[in-house]
C-alpha positions in Angstrom: 11.8 78.9 138.0 11.4 82.2 136.0 13.8 83.8 134.3 13.4 86.8 136.5 14.6 85.0 139.4 16.7 86.4 142.7 20.2 87.5 141.6 22.0 85.1 144.6 21.6 82.4 147.2 20.5 85.1 149.7 16.7 85.6 148.7 16.0 89.5 148.3 13.1 90.8 150.5 10.3 92.8 149.2 7.9 94.8 151.2 4.2 94.9 149.8 2.3 98.2 150.9 -1.5 97.8 150.1 -4.4 98.7 152.4 -6.2 95.2 150.2 -5.4 92.3 151.7 -6.3 90.5 148.4 -3.7 92.4 146.6 -1.1 91.7 149.3 -1.8 87.9 149.1 -1.5 87.6 145.4 1.7 89.5 145.4 3.0 87.6 148.1 2.0 84.3 146.0 3.7 85.3 143.2 6.9 86.8 144.7 7.2 84.2 146.9 6.7 81.4 144.5 9.9 82.9 142.9 12.1 82.8 145.9 11.5 86.2 147.3 10.9 86.8 151.0 7.8 88.8 151.4 6.9 91.1 154.0 3.6 93.2 154.2 2.1 96.4 155.7 -1.5 97.6 155.3 -0.5 101.6 155.6 2.5 103.7 154.6 3.1 104.6 158.4 3.5 100.7 159.2 5.9 100.3 156.0 8.0 103.1 157.3 8.4 101.6 160.6 9.2 98.3 159.0 11.8 99.7 156.6 13.3 101.2 159.8 13.8 98.2 162.0 14.2 95.7 159.1 17.1 93.3 159.5 18.7 92.7 157.0 17.2 95.9 155.1 14.3 95.6 152.5 15.6 95.1 149.1 12.5 96.7 147.2 9.1 98.3 148.3 5.9 98.0 146.3 3.6 100.7 147.4 0.0 101.6 146.3 -0.7 105.2 145.9 -4.0 105.5 147.5 -3.6 104.3 151.0 -5.5 105.2 154.4 -3.9 108.1 156.4 -0.6 109.0 154.6 -0.6 108.4 150.9 1.7 106.5 148.8 3.4 109.5 147.1 3.8 111.1 150.9 5.5 108.0 151.8 7.9 108.1 148.7 8.8 111.7 149.4 9.7 110.5 153.1 11.8 107.7 151.6 13.8 109.9 149.5 14.4 112.5 152.3 15.9 109.9 154.8 19.4 108.9 154.2 18.7 105.1 155.3 16.1 104.6 152.4 17.1 107.1 150.0 18.4 104.6 147.4 15.5 101.9 148.3 13.9 100.8 144.8 10.1 101.5 144.8 7.6 100.2 142.5 4.5 102.3 142.7 0.9 100.6 141.9 -2.6 102.0 141.6 -6.0 101.3 140.6 -7.2 104.8 140.2 -4.1 106.6 139.4 -4.0 109.8 136.8 -1.0 110.6 134.4 0.0 113.3 136.8 0.1 110.8 139.9 2.5 108.3 137.8 4.7 111.3 136.4 4.8 112.6 140.2 6.1 109.1 141.3 8.6 108.9 138.7 10.0 112.4 139.6 10.4 111.3 142.9 12.3 108.4 142.1 10.1 105.3 141.6 11.8 102.8 139.4 8.4 101.7 137.7 4.7 102.4 137.8 2.0 99.7 137.2 -1.8 100.2 137.1 -4.2 97.6 138.7 -4.9 94.7 137.7 -1.2 93.7 137.8 0.2 91.6 135.1 2.5 88.7 137.0 5.0 88.8 134.5 5.8 92.5 134.0 5.8 92.8 137.9 8.4 89.9 138.1 10.3 91.4 135.5 10.4 94.7 137.2 11.3 93.6 140.6 14.2 91.5 139.3 15.6 94.8 137.3 15.1 97.2 139.9 16.8 94.8 142.6 19.4 94.0 140.7 19.9 97.8 139.4 20.4 99.2 142.7 22.9 96.1 143.6 24.8 97.4 140.9 24.8 100.8 142.0 25.8 100.0 145.4 28.8 98.0 144.0 29.7 100.8 142.0 29.7 103.1 145.1 31.5 100.9 146.9 34.2 100.2 144.3 34.5 104.2 143.8 35.0 104.7 147.6 37.6 101.9 147.4 39.8 103.3 144.7 39.3 106.9 146.4 40.6 105.3 149.7 43.5 103.6 147.5 44.5 107.1 145.9 44.3 108.8 149.2 47.3 111.1 149.9 48.4 110.9 153.2 50.7 113.5 155.3 50.1 116.3 157.9 53.8 118.1 157.0 54.1 121.4 155.8 54.9 120.3 152.7 51.8 117.9 152.1 49.9 120.8 153.5 50.9 123.4 151.0 50.4 120.4 148.3 47.0 119.9 149.6 46.2 123.6 149.2 47.4 124.0 145.7 45.4 121.3 144.7 42.4 122.9 146.3 42.9 126.2 144.4 43.5 124.8 141.1 40.9 121.5 141.1 37.6 123.8 140.3 39.4 125.7 137.6 40.1 124.7 133.7 43.7 125.2 134.0 46.5 123.0 133.0 48.6 121.7 135.5 52.4 120.4 135.3 53.0 118.1 138.2 56.7 117.7 138.8 58.5 115.5 141.4 60.7 112.5 141.5 59.8 108.9 140.6 57.5 107.6 143.4 56.2 110.7 144.8 52.6 110.5 143.9 52.4 112.8 140.9 49.3 110.4 139.9 47.6 110.6 143.4 47.9 114.6 142.9 46.3 114.0 139.5 43.6 111.9 140.6 42.8 114.3 143.6 42.6 117.3 141.1 40.0 115.7 139.0 38.1 114.4 142.1 37.9 117.7 143.5 36.9 119.2 139.8 33.6 119.9 138.3 34.6 117.0 135.9 34.7 114.2 138.6 31.9 112.3 137.1 33.5 112.6 133.9 36.4 109.8 132.8 39.8 110.2 134.4 42.1 108.6 131.3 45.8 107.9 132.3 48.8 107.8 129.6 52.0 106.8 130.2 54.1 108.4 127.4 57.2 106.7 128.0 55.6 103.4 127.6 53.9 104.1 124.1 56.2 103.1 121.2 56.8 106.4 119.3 55.1 104.9 116.0 52.0 104.3 118.2 51.6 107.8 120.1 49.6 109.5 117.8 47.2 106.8 117.3 46.6 106.2 120.9 46.2 109.9 121.7 44.1 110.9 118.6 42.7 107.5 117.1 43.0 106.3 113.6 40.7 105.7 110.9 40.2 102.0 109.5 43.0 101.2 106.8 45.1 104.5 107.6 48.1 102.0 108.3 48.9 98.3 108.3 46.9 96.7 110.9 44.4 99.6 111.5 41.4 97.1 110.9 38.9 99.1 112.4 38.2 102.8 113.5 39.7 103.7 117.0 38.9 106.5 119.4 41.7 108.2 121.0 42.5 108.6 124.3 41.7 112.2 123.8 38.3 111.6 122.7 37.8 108.8 125.5 38.3 111.7 127.9 35.9 113.8 126.6 34.0 115.7 129.5 36.8 114.5 132.0 40.2 114.8 132.6 43.6 113.2 130.4 46.7 112.8 132.6 49.7 112.8 130.5 52.3 111.0 132.6 55.9 111.0 131.8 55.2 114.1 129.2 58.8 114.6 129.2 59.8 111.5 127.2 57.1 112.2 124.2 58.2 112.7 120.9 58.5 116.2 119.3 56.0 115.3 116.7 53.3 114.4 119.2 54.1 117.5 121.1 53.2 119.5 118.3 49.5 117.5 117.9 49.1 118.0 121.6 50.0 121.5 121.6 47.1 121.9 118.9 44.4 119.9 120.7 45.3 122.0 123.5 45.2 125.3 121.7 41.7 124.5 119.5 40.0 121.7 121.5 40.1 119.6 118.3 42.0 116.3 117.1 42.3 114.6 113.9 42.4 110.8 113.8 45.2 109.2 111.9 44.0 108.8 108.2 40.8 111.3 108.8 40.4 114.5 106.7 38.2 116.2 109.4 38.8 117.5 113.2 36.7 116.1 116.2 35.9 118.6 118.8 36.9 117.3 122.4 36.7 118.7 125.9 39.1 117.3 127.8 41.1 118.9 130.8 44.8 118.0 130.6 47.0 117.4 133.5 50.6 116.5 132.8 53.5 114.9 134.9 57.0 114.5 134.6 60.3 113.4 136.7 62.5 115.6 134.2 63.8 119.2 134.3 61.6 120.4 131.3 62.9 123.6 131.4 66.5 122.0 130.7 64.8 119.9 128.0 63.4 122.9 126.3 67.0 124.5 126.3 68.4 121.4 124.9 65.7 121.1 122.1 64.2 117.9 123.4 60.7 119.9 124.5 58.9 122.3 123.0 58.8 125.6 124.4 55.3 126.6 123.5 54.1 123.4 125.0 55.8 123.6 128.0 54.4 127.1 128.8 50.9 125.8 127.9 51.3 123.0 130.3 53.1 124.9 133.0 49.8 127.2 133.9 49.7 126.1 137.3 53.0 124.2 138.3 52.5 121.5 141.2 55.6 119.8 142.8 55.3 116.6 144.7 58.0 116.6 147.4 60.2 113.5 148.1 60.0 111.5 151.0 63.2 112.9 152.7 61.7 116.2 152.7 58.6 114.9 154.8 60.1 112.4 157.2 57.5 113.0 159.7 54.6 111.5 157.3 56.5 108.2 157.3 55.0 106.7 160.4 51.4 107.4 159.1 52.1 106.3 155.8 53.7 103.0 157.1 50.6 102.0 159.2 48.0 103.1 156.2 49.9 100.7 153.8 50.3 97.8 156.6 46.5 98.4 157.3 45.5 98.2 153.7 47.8 95.4 152.9 46.5 93.3 155.6 42.9 94.0 154.7 43.2 93.2 151.0 45.0 89.8 152.0 42.7 88.9 154.8 45.3 89.2 157.4 44.9 90.4 160.6 45.9 93.8 161.0 49.5 94.2 162.5 51.1 96.9 164.5 54.6 98.4 164.1 57.2 98.8 167.1 58.2 102.3 167.4 62.0 101.2 166.8 60.9 100.1 163.0 59.1 103.3 162.3 62.4 105.2 163.7 64.4 103.2 161.3 62.3 104.0 158.5 62.9 107.7 159.2 66.5 107.3 159.0 66.7 105.7 155.7 67.3 107.8 152.4 64.3 106.6 150.3 65.4 107.4 146.7 62.1 105.4 145.5 60.1 107.7 147.7 56.3 106.7 148.8 56.6 103.5 146.4 59.5 102.3 147.9 58.4 102.8 151.4 55.1 101.0 150.6 57.3 98.2 149.0 59.3 97.7 152.0 56.6 97.8 154.6 54.6 95.2 152.8 57.4 92.9 152.8 57.9 93.5 156.4 54.3 92.6 156.7 54.7 89.2 155.1 57.8 88.2 157.1 56.7 89.5 160.6 54.0 87.8 163.2 51.4 89.9 164.8 53.8 92.8 165.5 56.2 94.2 162.8 59.9 94.4 164.5 63.1 95.4 163.4 64.2 92.1 162.5 61.3 91.9 160.0 62.7 95.0 157.9 64.3 93.9 154.9 68.0 95.4 154.2 68.1 99.0 152.6 69.9 98.3 149.2 70.7 101.6 149.0 73.4 101.3 151.8 76.7 100.1 151.2 78.4 98.1 154.0 81.3 99.8 153.4 80.0 103.3 153.9 80.4 105.0 157.2 77.1 105.3 158.8 78.0 107.4 161.8 76.3 111.0 160.7 78.9 111.5 158.1 81.7 110.8 160.3 85.4 110.4 158.3 86.9 107.0 158.7 90.0 106.8 161.1 93.2 107.8 159.3 95.4 105.2 157.9 97.3 103.8 161.0 95.5 105.4 163.7 93.7 103.6 166.2 90.2 102.7 165.6 87.7 105.1 167.2 86.9 103.8 170.7 90.2 101.9 171.2 91.9 105.0 172.6 92.4 105.3 176.2 89.7 107.4 177.9 92.1 109.1 179.8 93.6 110.6 177.2 92.0 114.1 176.0 89.2 113.6 173.7 86.6 115.2 172.0 82.8 114.9 173.1 82.0 113.1 169.9 85.0 110.7 170.5 83.9 109.9 174.2 80.5 109.1 172.8 81.7 106.7 170.1 83.6 104.7 172.7 80.6 104.5 174.9 78.5 103.3 171.9 81.4 100.9 170.9 81.7 99.3 174.6 77.8 99.1 174.6 77.6 97.1 171.0 80.6 94.9 172.2 78.9 94.0 175.2 75.5 93.3 173.7 77.2 91.2 171.0 78.8 89.3 173.7 75.9 88.9 175.9 73.7 87.6 172.9 76.6 85.1 171.7 77.3 87.5 168.6 74.0 86.8 166.8 73.7 89.7 164.7 69.9 89.8 164.3 69.3 89.1 168.0 71.6 92.2 168.7 70.2 94.6 166.2 66.6 93.7 167.8 68.2 94.4 171.4 69.7 97.6 170.2 66.9 98.9 168.3 68.6 99.4 165.0 68.5 97.7 161.3 70.8 94.9 160.8 72.6 96.5 158.2 73.5 99.6 160.3 74.6 97.0 163.2 77.2 95.3 160.7 78.4 99.0 159.4 78.8 100.0 163.1 81.1 96.9 163.6 83.1 97.5 160.8 83.2 101.5 161.7 84.5 101.0 165.0 86.5 97.8 164.3 84.7 95.5 166.5 86.5 92.0 166.2 85.1 88.5 167.5 88.3 87.8 169.3 88.1 91.0 171.2 84.7 89.7 172.8 86.6 86.3 173.9 
């Protein structure tokens, strides 16, 4: 088999469009002998019909310029104006073409041009390369779509709508942006959204975790180095500023950067130039800088841990990523999106989430924010069946079993009867009456389920850890049930 054979076990399909039967027959023998599936059309009109109805789709078309009725150039123009065939690779052939015809075909997106008589090896190589390039382009677009979906921000709350509005305003500009927010709030997602909506979207997006790079290496990482500039520098290295040329450089955890490196970052922002470690001359770079931190940089400036001039240079347009506890209404759509993504990536059937689970998630405090929510729902997806229930939720590690869970209620004073044990005839507040009713209902449920805490939690629609805390808060004893 030729080196230009098809790329996979599934034979690519080639459509030959030529009014000369001998040309179609020759190409059919050449391509069919190399494992391609070949279809034929004697006119451009027939070819367009075949391309619209073909299943699976045609992988490549070889079109003659001189055809009866619609010409090959006109057919190519039709293909490029139709979304269904816009990306179809097309090789143009002709026996009487001019240079102008060849130029016009290439301008319309033809991948190659050959004059008759056709050379067998050149045709095979061109067909192979054209199909391979088209497949790689589709794979890149699919990967780009998957990455955009992975970095998609979800939320309909007022806080998120304001955040989306800020991103829309600043993305088209060249302004530096300082993104603040607690750990796990999605600061990197904000930076990627700004890049994706900017004129630099087709350029590189380079992320730097300033906290993860050792102090002695950060200058080399950011600005690069020359060979022999220090021990271990065995070759010239381009820095991350250079790699981000024409795109966006995201400096994550900028508050942890060394003061010496801060000075050089400031110089790069002011002059658009960087100097590699060990080099004598500056290099021009065009990179938009976005920075993020979970620290209070104003306080760091006051304490001398962060340069004031760099702070003002970065803080041209400040954006704050809201904490999850500030947008509890976004938890249900976030949880469902995480579950759907997790199931798809792991080849699982999509699982549904019971309403009590979403309510329980909204009651948690989430100091780890969206990142913590993602971990919790993915763990629940692993533990669950087709439907995620309260029993599948992991315990909340942030809730002490000795904390009082009842909406900030104070523990009963020492020596006083536990809440709910006071006679109902005694004058009590509305809250005490409600607590007494809740205590009685929990006790009855436990008795009915033979004190199985997990089953009782599911029946009551609460998390198991919360039920344990209510049992302690109400001083419910098993002997009481007996």
